[in-house]
C-alpha positions in Angstrom: -18.7 -9.8 22.0 -19.3 -6.0 21.8 -17.5 -4.3 18.9 -14.6 -2.0 19.8 -13.7 1.3 18.2 -10.4 3.2 18.4 -10.7 7.0 18.1 -8.0 9.6 18.2 -7.6 13.1 19.5 -6.1 13.9 16.1 -4.8 12.5 12.9 -1.6 10.4 13.3 -2.4 9.7 17.0 -1.7 6.0 16.4 -5.1 4.6 15.7 -4.0 2.3 12.8 -1.1 0.8 14.7 -3.2 0.3 17.9 -5.9 -1.5 15.9 -3.2 -3.6 14.3 -1.7 -4.5 17.7 -5.1 -5.4 19.2 -5.9 -7.6 16.2 -2.8 -9.6 16.9 -3.3 -9.7 20.7 -6.9 -10.9 20.5 -6.0 -13.3 17.7 -3.3 -14.8 19.9 -6.0 -15.3 22.6 -8.0 -17.4 20.1 -10.5 -14.8 18.9 -11.4 -14.4 15.3 -10.9 -10.6 14.7 -12.0 -8.4 11.9 -10.5 -4.9 11.4 -12.8 -2.2 10.1 -12.6 1.3 8.8 -15.9 2.6 7.4 -14.2 5.2 5.2 -10.5 5.6 4.5 -8.8 8.3 2.4 -5.6 6.8 0.9 -3.8 6.2 -2.4 -2.4 3.0 -0.9 -4.6 0.1 -1.6 -4.4 -3.7 -2.2 -6.6 -6.4 -3.8 -8.6 -8.8 -1.8 -9.5 -12.4 -2.5 -12.8 -11.3 -4.0 -11.0 -9.1 -6.6 -11.9 -5.9 -4.7 -9.8 -2.9 -3.6 -9.3 -1.8 0.0 -6.9 0.4 1.9 -3.5 -1.1 2.6 -4.0 -0.2 6.3 -6.9 -2.6 6.7 -4.9 -5.3 4.8 -2.1 -4.8 7.3 -4.5 -5.1 10.2 -5.9 -8.3 8.7 -2.4 -9.7 8.4 -1.9 -9.0 12.1 -5.2 -10.7 12.9 -4.2 -13.7 10.7 -7.4 -13.4 8.6 -7.9 -13.0 4.9 -8.5 -9.4 3.9 -12.0 -8.6 2.7 -13.7 -5.6 1.0 -16.0 -5.6 4.1 -13.1 -4.3 6.2 -13.1 -1.0 4.3 -16.5 -0.4 2.5 -15.7 3.1 1.4 -12.2 4.2 0.1 -11.4 7.6 -1.4 -8.4 8.2 -3.6 -7.2 11.6 -4.6 -8.0 12.3 -8.3 -6.6 15.8 -8.5 -8.2 19.3 -8.7 -10.4 18.7 -5.7 -12.0 15.5 -6.9 -11.8 12.0 -5.5 -12.2 8.5 -6.9 -14.9 6.9 -4.8 -14.6 3.1 -4.2 -17.5 1.4 -2.7 -17.4 -2.3 -1.5 -14.0 -2.6 -3.3 -15.2 -1.4 -6.7 -14.9 2.0 -8.4 -18.1 3.9 -8.1 -17.2 7.1 -9.8 -15.0 10.2 -9.7 -16.7 13.0 -7.7 -16.2 16.4 -6.2 -16.1 16.5 -2.5 -19.5 18.2 -2.4 -21.0 15.5 -4.6 -19.5 12.8 -2.4 -21.0 14.4 0.7 -24.4 14.6 -1.0 -24.5 10.8 -1.1 -23.5 10.1 2.5 -26.9 8.7 3.4 -26.5 5.9 0.8 -23.0 5.2 1.8 -24.1 4.8 5.5 -26.2 2.0 4.3 -23.2 0.3 2.7 -21.2 0.8 5.8 -23.9 -0.7 8.0 -24.3 -3.7 5.8 -20.6 -4.5 5.9 -20.3 -4.0 9.7 -23.3 -6.2 10.4 -22.0 -8.9 8.2 -18.6 -8.8 10.0 -20.4 -9.1 13.3 -22.0 -12.3 12.1 -18.7 -13.8 10.8 -16.2 -12.8 13.5 -15.9 -12.9 17.3 -15.0 -9.2 17.5 -14.9 -6.3 15.2 -12.3 -3.5 15.8 -13.2 -0.3 14.1 -10.7 2.5 13.4 -11.9 6.1 13.5 -10.7 8.8 11.2 -8.9 12.0 12.2 -10.6 13.5 15.2 -14.2 12.4 16.2 -15.2 15.9 17.2 -14.9 17.9 13.9 -18.2 19.6 14.6 -18.7 21.0 11.1 -18.5 17.4 9.7 -20.4 15.3 12.2 -23.5 14.9 9.9 -21.1 13.8 7.1 -19.1 11.4 9.2 -18.8 7.7 8.4 -15.9 6.5 10.6 -16.5 8.1 14.0 -19.8 9.2 15.4 -21.8 7.2 12.9 -20.0 4.0 13.8 -20.2 4.7 17.6 -23.9 5.4 17.5 -25.1 2.9 14.9 -23.2 -0.1 16.4 -23.0 0.9 20.1 -19.2 0.3 20.1 -17.1 0.2 23.2 -14.6 3.0 22.6 -11.0 3.9 23.3 -9.5 7.3 22.8 -5.8 7.5 21.7 -3.8 10.7 22.4 -0.4 11.4 20.9 1.8 12.8 23.7 4.8 13.4 21.3 3.1 16.4 19.6 2.5 18.1 23.0 -0.7 19.4 24.6 -1.9 16.0 25.5 -4.1 17.1 28.4 -5.8 19.8 26.4 -6.4 17.5 23.5 -8.0 14.8 25.7 -10.1 17.4 27.7 -11.3 19.1 24.5 -12.2 15.9 22.8 -14.1 14.6 25.8 -16.0 17.9 26.2 -17.1 17.9 22.5 -17.6 14.1 22.2 -21.0 12.7 21.2 -22.9 11.5 24.3 -23.3 7.9 23.1 -19.6 7.7 22.2 -18.7 9.3 25.6 -20.9 6.9 27.6 -19.2 3.9 26.0 -15.7 5.2 26.5 -13.6 2.6 28.2 -10.6 4.8 28.7 -7.7 6.7 27.2 -4.4 5.5 25.8 -1.4 7.8 25.9 0.7 7.0 22.8 4.3 7.7 21.7 5.7 8.4 25.2 9.5 9.0 25.3 11.7 8.9 28.4 11.0 7.7 32.0 7.5 6.3 32.3 7.3 7.3 36.0 7.2 11.0 35.0 3.6 10.4 33.8 2.3 8.9 37.0 0.8 12.2 38.0 -0.6 12.7 34.5 -2.6 9.5 34.8 -4.1 10.7 38.1 -5.0 14.0 36.6 -6.8 12.4 33.7 -8.7 10.0 35.9 -9.6 12.5 38.6 -10.3 15.7 36.7 -11.5 14.2 33.4 -13.3 11.2 34.9 -11.8 8.6 32.5 -9.1 6.0 33.3 -5.8 5.7 31.5 -5.7 2.2 30.0 -2.0 2.4 29.3 1.0 4.6 28.3 2.7 3.2 25.2 6.3 4.0 24.6 7.4 5.4 21.3 8.3 2.4 19.1 8.8 2.9 15.3 7.0 0.4 13.1 8.9 0.3 9.8 6.3 -1.4 7.7 3.1 -0.3 5.9 3.6 3.4 6.2 0.2 4.9 5.9 0.9 8.3 4.4 3.5 10.5 2.8 4.4 12.0 6.1 5.4 8.6 7.4 7.7 8.2 4.4 9.3 11.5 5.2 9.9 10.6 8.8 11.2 7.1 8.1 14.6 6.3 9.6 16.5 3.5 7.9 18.3 0.9 10.0 21.4 0.7 7.8 24.2 -1.8 8.0 27.0 -2.3 5.4 25.5 -0.3 2.5 25.9 -1.9 -0.9 23.5 0.0 -3.2 22.0 3.5 -3.3 18.5 3.6 -4.6 16.7 6.8 -5.8 12.9 6.8 -5.7 11.0 9.4 -7.7 8.5 10.7 -5.1 6.0 12.5 -7.5 3.0 14.2 -6.0 0.6 11.3 -6.9 2.9 8.6 -5.4 0.7 5.7 -4.4 1.1 2.1 -3.1 4.4 3.0 -1.5 4.2 -0.1 0.6 6.3 -1.4 -2.3 9.1 0.7 -0.8 8.8 -1.0 2.7 10.9 -4.0 1.7 13.6 -1.8 0.3 13.7 0.8 3.1 13.9 -2.0 5.6 16.9 -3.5 3.9 20.2 -2.7 5.8 22.2 -3.0 2.5 20.2 -0.4 0.6 20.1 3.4 1.1 16.8 4.6 -0.2 16.4 8.3 -0.9 13.1 9.9 -2.0 13.5 12.5 -4.8 10.9 15.2 -4.3 12.4 17.8 -6.6 15.2 18.0 -9.2 18.6 16.8 -8.2 21.4 15.0 -10.0 20.9 11.3 -10.1 24.4 10.1 -11.1 25.3 9.3 -7.5 22.8 6.5 -7.3 23.1 2.8 -8.4 19.5 2.3 -9.3 16.4 4.4 -10.1 12.9 3.3 -9.0 9.6 4.7 -10.4 6.9 3.6 -8.0 3.1 3.5 -8.4 1.1 6.7 -9.1 -2.6 7.5 -8.7 -2.3 10.3 -11.3 0.3 8.9 -13.8 0.0 11.5 -16.6 0.0 14.4 -14.2 3.0 13.0 -12.4 4.8 12.4 -15.7 4.2 16.1 -16.5 5.6 16.9 -13.1 8.8 15.0 -13.9 9.1 17.1 -17.0 8.5 20.4 -15.2 11.0 19.5 -12.5 13.7 18.5 -15.0 13.7 15.0 -13.7 12.4 13.6 -16.9 15.6 14.5 -18.7 17.6 13.3 -15.7 16.0 9.9 -16.0 16.8 9.8 -19.7 20.4 10.5 -19.0 20.6 7.9 -16.2 22.8 5.0 -17.5 22.2 2.5 -14.7 19.3 0.2 -13.8 15.8 1.7 -13.9 12.8 -0.2 -12.6 9.1 0.9 -12.8 6.1 -0.5 -10.8 2.5 0.0 -12.1 2.2 3.7 -12.9 6.0 4.0 -12.9 6.1 1.1 -15.3 3.7 2.9 -17.6 5.9 6.0 -17.6 8.7 3.9 -19.1 6.6 3.5 -22.3 6.7 5.5 -25.5 3.3 7.2 -25.0 0.3 7.2 -22.7 -3.3 7.6 -24.0 -6.3 8.7 -21.9 -9.2 9.0 -24.4 -11.9 8.6 -21.7 -10.4 11.0 -19.1 -9.8 8.2 -16.6 -6.4 9.6 -15.6 -6.6 13.3 -16.5 -9.1 16.1 -16.7 -9.4 15.9 -20.5 -8.6 13.5 -23.2 -4.8 13.5 -23.7 -1.8 11.7 -25.1 1.4 12.2 -23.2 4.9 11.2 -24.3 6.6 8.8 -22.0 10.3 8.0 -21.3 10.4 5.7 -24.3 12.5 2.9 -22.7 9.8 0.4 -23.5 8.5 0.1 -27.1 4.8 0.0 -26.1 1.9 2.3 -25.5 -0.4 2.6 -22.6 -4.2 3.1 -23.0 -6.4 3.9 -20.0 -9.7 1.9 -20.1 -12.4 0.7 -17.7 -12.9 -1.5 -15.8 -9.9 -1.2 -13.5 -7.8 -4.4 -13.4 -8.0 -5.9 -9.9 -6.3 -9.3 -9.6 -4.2 -11.0 -7.0 -2.3 -14.2 -7.2 1.0 -15.8 -8.5 2.4 -14.4 -11.7 5.1 -15.7 -14.1 7.5 -12.7 -14.0 10.9 -12.3 -15.5 12.6 -15.7 -15.4 10.6 -16.9 -12.3 7.8 -19.4 -12.4 5.6 -17.4 -10.0 5.9 -14.3 -7.8 3.0 -13.3 -5.5 1.5 -9.9 -5.9 -1.5 -8.0 -7.2 -2.5 -5.7 -10.0 -4.5 -2.5 -9.6 -4.6 -0.2 -12.6 -6.6 1.1 -15.6 -3.7 1.3 -18.0 -3.4 -1.4 -20.6 -0.2 -2.3 -22.4 -0.5 -4.6 -25.5 3.0 -5.9 -25.9 4.1 -6.2 -22.3 1.0 -6.3 -20.1 2.7 -7.9 -17.1 6.4 -7.1 -17.2 9.4 -6.0 -19.2 13.2 -6.5 -18.9 15.8 -5.6 -21.4 19.3 -4.3 -20.6 19.1 -1.8 -17.6 15.4 -1.3 -18.0 12.7 -3.4 -16.2 9.3 -3.0 -14.7 6.0 -4.7 -14.0 2.4 -3.9 -13.2 2.6 -6.3 -10.2 2.8 -4.7 -6.8 4.8 -6.7 -4.2 7.4 -8.0 -6.7 10.4 -6.9 -4.4 8.8 -8.8 -1.5 9.9 -12.0 -3.2 13.3 -12.8 -1.6 14.7 -14.7 -4.5 13.8 -12.1 -7.1 15.0 -9.2 -5.0 18.3 -10.8 -4.1 19.0 -11.8 -7.7 18.1 -8.3 -9.0 20.4 -6.4 -6.5 23.2 -9.0 -6.9 23.2 -8.1 -10.6 23.9 -4.5 -9.5 26.4 -5.4 -6.8 27.6 -9.0 -6.4 28.4 -8.2 -2.7 24.7 -7.8 -2.0 23.5 -10.6 0.4 19.7 -10.1 0.9 17.4 -10.9 3.8 14.1 -12.7 4.6 11.4 -10.0 4.3 8.4 -12.1 5.5 10.3 -13.0 8.7 11.1 -9.3 9.2 7.5 -8.2 8.8 6.3 -10.9 11.2 8.9 -9.8 13.8 7.8 -6.1 13.4 4.1 -7.0 13.9 4.6 -9.3 16.8 7.2 -7.1 18.5 4.9 -4.1 18.3 1.9 -6.1 19.6 3.9 -7.5 22.4 4.9 -4.0 23.5 1.3 -2.9 23.4 0.2 -6.0 25.4 2.8 -5.2 28.0 1.8 -1.6 28.5 -2.0 -1.8 28.0 -4.7 -3.0 30.3 -6.0 -5.8 28.0 -8.0 -7.4 30.7 -10.1 -4.2 31.2 -10.7 -4.0 27.5 -11.8 -7.6 27.2 -14.2 -7.1 30.2 -15.8 -4.2 28.4 -16.2 -6.2 25.3 -17.8 -9.1 27.1 -20.3 -7.0 29.1 -24.0 -7.3 28.1 
């Protein structure tokens, strides 16, 4: 089958979720589907079976496709390293920290890595669904592009353009994108998808005709706005998240430092109707909360310094209720953090931590990338993954004493038994819920909505044409 690519008229148009939905729809039809994003820019990553690191978004899409995540799904990943630099991850392994200019200077070599990954996926899967990045018509960046024009031209993908009607200007955004679009990408364009429509669907009937007649491209579907409350891709998604609360039992404060990463650890908590989860972006009193969570951080030392400048460091020290840290947040709970090789910071530094854990953190290469079942706390095994450079000698995996606990393992709260026991210790009235079932219902429900409102038959015909 021909490969498919999903491009957007802008960032946040809905490319990630449409790829996810199509992965599930095609998988339900018996196809073996591989999601793909040539280059992603995200601090949210996960570990694959090969011990490699890729964006959480591609792991999420693989989950929808019911396939094992692979580093081939996201051959280039960029993580913010602060001060205009990025950590460049190629084929799931750290390549180096670079300035943006230095990164762009190596685009030709990265295109070779992207091509090798894509061609391997075409051999191993029935169909590859590639996700674009931002807009495909950023004219000043076309020669530096990995995820849009390069993919469309190199692999002759069949293409779909997604437009976000919620932000307004949908006709102008479609028209402008079509006018500026690369000729090969435009020639292989199957149609347009209108995303995040609210209200009476009939009011867009004339809009479909206008796009088809004046722009010369069919509308494949109009997707109603439907929030997807799992695997939020960026910090804006976190800010816009609306909890579905029931009888609230516990109030959780999450320290949302600037380098916050792997906040998919928050999904399970924010989806819990018994928990109110509030993100703390600046100083405020914490005494009204029942628990404090320090999540992952891509820039641990810099975020620890931010806590001190905000006055939140002292507020955490005065907090006399349960405190839990995950990965970078776990490291902040220690006495001190040492970065002799400038892996975390701009210069060699030792930073004083919160001191709840009698241990020190030393940042060293290589980055620890493992996935599996871990003996944590009093439990024989909890599924999760490690992704960090910081080493702790006394408590490398987890710590629990009195109100203080933490772990390097991402996904610990996804375990229903651990999560229920932890929160019952805070409030015995807490009941808990089945998170895996919730995730599956969210994925299938969103995919079913897309299947109902999208011309899947037309897409499949385009993929099967010679």
